[in-house]
N, C-alpha and C positions, 0 to 999 in steps of 0.2 A: 378369585382376584387372588391375584399372585402372591406367595407369602413372603415376599422379598419385597413388592412393594409394600404390603399392609404393613410391615417392618419397618421400613422406611418414615411413613405415614407416621407411625406410634414414634419414634425416634424424635423425629421436628415437630411432634404435638399436632399435626393434620391427619383429617381424616375427609375422605370426600361423602365418606355414607353418613345415614344416621339411623333408621331400622335395620337392625342385624340380629343375625340368630345368636344363640347362646356364646355357641365355639366363638364366633367373633368378638363377643361385647366383650368375653372374658381375657382374649389377648388385648382387648383394646382399652380396656379396666384394669386387668391387673386382678381383677376379684375370682376367683376360682370357679371352674363354670359349676360345682355340684355345690356351691353356698349361694347359687342363682334363685335357684325355687326358694330357700327359706327367704332369701334377703327381701325379692320382690313384693312379700307380704306387706313389707312396709313402704313400697314405692306406690303411689297413684297409676291407677290403670290409666291408661290410654296418653297418658304422659312420659313416662318411663319404661312400659312395656306396653305390648296388646297382645290379644290372639285372635290369628287370622286360621283360618283353614283347618284348625287344631295344631296350629305353629306356634310358640310361643317368639314375637320380637322384641327387643330394646334398641328404647331410641337412646342414641349418643348423648343429641339435642337436650332431652326428655330429663336424662340423669344429670347430665351438667346444673341445668337449671334448678333439679331439684336439692342437688350437694349445694349450691349457690345460698340459695333459702334457705335449708339448714345452717349453713356458718352463719347469714346475718340472722336469725333466729338463737344463735348461740350467743352470738355479738352483745343482742339488746339485751338477752337473759343475765348476760355478766356485767352490761354497764348499770342493769337496774339493780344488781348485785351490792354493785362498786357503791352505788347512790345510797342503796339502804346501809351499806357497812359505816358508810361517814357521816349517818344521822347519829343525832346525840345518843349517848347510853345510859343517860341519866337513871337513876332508878328510883325517881318520883314516884308518888303513886296516883291516881288518877286526880286529885284534888292538885297535884303538887306540890304538897305542903312537905312531905318527907324524902328527906334523902339519905344514903348511904355512903357520904362522900366524907373522909377525914378531918375537912376542913371546916373548922366552926363557923357556926354563921355570924354574920356581923349582929351587933347590936344596936339597937337605933337608941340615939343621945338625945339630950336637948342644946339645941344649937340657942347659945346664950351669949349677947355680942361681948366682946371683948374690950374692956374699959382701962383705955390707957392714961394713966398722971404723971404729969412732968410733976419733979418736984424741984 
């Protein structure tokens, strides 16, 4: 593929390719070619990368799908973390009888009917 065409596709965010060699994958993703062998350990085989006839090829669609899945997982974890943080942080024990709050506990009082006398 002509480098000018490849560069134009990259600038537009369009690629007509899917499975490419390490050199083209590095150009298209911006990941240094030397780092691909280390990073592919984290990527699922036959989705992001595949070995065919002794050569390793990378899938742009597979990489984008994997990247999207990772972003969704981080979002779900962050959402769960926010929910956990918004829960009560009371220091009550398992029985719920002890609190470290500085507010004095309410005292129970007997309710007595109020008698009004007119004089």
